[in-house]
VOGU-3710 file (C-alpha; in Angstrom, 3 decimals, decimal comma):
1> metkrqyevv> 116,409/52,268/58,716  117,603/53,281/62,007  115,449/56,080/63,916  117,290/58,381/65,620  116,088/58,765/69,161  117,439/61,118/71,761  118,976/60,318/75,304  120,461/62,452/78,212  123,173/60,593/80,147  124,521/62,261/83,675
11> fivdptaded> 128,025/61,012/84,872  129,649/61,267/88,155  133,143/61,525/88,175  135,518/61,337/90,812  136,176/63,817/92,651  140,147/63,140/92,836  140,620/63,323/88,895  141,952/66,828/88,086  139,992/68,988/85,790  142,367/68,037/82,519
21> evtrltdsfk> 141,528/64,206/83,155  137,899/64,852/83,305  137,825/66,901/79,888  140,063/64,176/78,438  137,391/61,240/79,698  134,672/63,550/78,215  136,267/64,195/75,084  136,962/60,272/74,792  132,944/59,807/75,949  132,107/61,805/72,910
31> qivtdqggti> 134,387/60,516/71,009  132,690/56,684/71,261  129,429/58,318/70,369  130,849/59,832/67,281  132,425/56,743/66,179  129,543/54,741/66,738  127,186/57,111/64,349  125,784/59,270/66,757  125,631/62,819/67,565  126,468/64,965/71,227
41> tksetmgrrq> 123,715/67,899/70,796  124,689/68,749/74,345  127,478/69,298/76,765  127,791/70,804/79,502  129,411/70,300/83,500  126,864/70,722/86,103  129,783/71,454/88,340  131,455/69,749/91,001  128,552/69,025/93,757  127,605/67,328/96,975
51> layeilhkte> 126,269/63,433/96,654  122,777/62,806/98,216  124,830/59,694/99,928  128,302/57,983/99,864  129,340/56,251/97,194  132,573/54,352/97,216  133,479/56,421/99,932  133,230/59,490/98,079  130,923/62,541/99,353  131,280/64,857/96,294
61> gsfwlleieg> 131,688/64,975/92,386  131,965/66,064/89,339  128,483/65,940/87,472  128,164/66,060/83,617  125,364/65,722/81,190  125,416/64,800/77,651  122,685/64,828/75,062  122,881/62,401/72,765  121,228/61,786/69,492  121,502/58,314/67,992
71> sgreiaeler> 120,190/54,606/67,440  120,888/53,160/70,761  124,505/50,997/69,476  126,295/54,077/70,619  124,361/54,248/74,672  125,193/50,520/74,695  129,052/51,103/74,172  129,215/54,193/76,389  127,576/52,483/79,168  130,165/49,667/78,640
81> rmrvndriir> 133,165/51,856/78,563  131,689/53,558/81,569  130,950/50,478/83,830  134,869/49,320/83,332  136,557/53,185/84,214  137,258/53,779/87,938  136,923/57,463/87,628  133,295/57,319/86,768  131,471/56,883/89,926  127,776/56,575/88,759
91> yitvrvdedr> 126,201/57,297/85,354  122,351/57,051/84,360  120,747/57,070/80,643  117,376/58,324/79,788  116,065/57,808/76,541  113,548/61,461/76,495  112,611/61,512/72,703  108,697/60,306/73,725  108,882/62,353/76,774  109,529/65,673/74,469
101> rraekfkanr> 107,424/64,503/71,711  104,152/63,955/74,615  105,111/67,831/75,793  105,015/69,476/73,089  101,606/67,510/72,040  100,554/68,828/75,373  101,816/72,593/74,698  100,268/72,428/71,219  96,801/71,211/72,871  97,022/73,992/75,478
111> vrkaakrpgg> 97,509/76,617/72,573  95,030/75,500/70,629  92,444/75,262/73,962  93,170/79,069/74,338  92,641/80,388/71,237  89,085/78,687/71,065  88,450/79,987/74,151  86,245/83,318/74,287  88,359/86,529/75,551  91,365/85,209/73,179
121> qgqhgrssga> 94,427/83,372/74,536  95,752/83,024/78,152  92,732/84,185/79,992  92,223/80,888/81,651  88,895/81,768/82,766  89,856/84,546/84,870  88,506/88,058/84,465  90,112/90,711/82,220  91,338/92,969/85,331  89,486/96,058/84,390
131> efvrpeavea> 87,061/96,522/86,890  90,590/96,033/89,454  91,443/99,440/88,893  94,124/101,013/91,334  92,948/104,440/93,228  95,833/106,317/92,130  94,363/105,668/88,772  91,177/106,739/89,169  92,324/109,778/91,051  94,574/110,622/88,542
141> dedaa> 91,238/110,565/85,590  89,054/112,767/88,192  92,060/115,295/88,367  92,835/115,521/84,587  88,678/115,755/84,063
//
């Protein structure tokens, strides 16, 4: 059985491409992933941005993020298609499932340790703040008495 893994794919589209062409290109990439058995969990445009350095004589591009869940076969096909497409300036694929699992484990440990700590959750060794009372509050209490 193939395990489902999570990937983030960020790609930069040529700035000379119009919005319709970029949308068609992104939809074709989504179709490639779903045809290969993967699922798109998130698709968002990060907009047109300035590049850190010139790539293929271009100084800006349209950035797109796809979050994909799949076995890896669809990623190989997607990267192959991006490599041969002239409109894609640059792309990167990162496997994020292990990092997210590790982050959730750290978060759970942090919550568990905070619950064990005397004084309850979220104290982080700091004072409760009861001894730090604003002067206005003290004056109001004296006036009430």
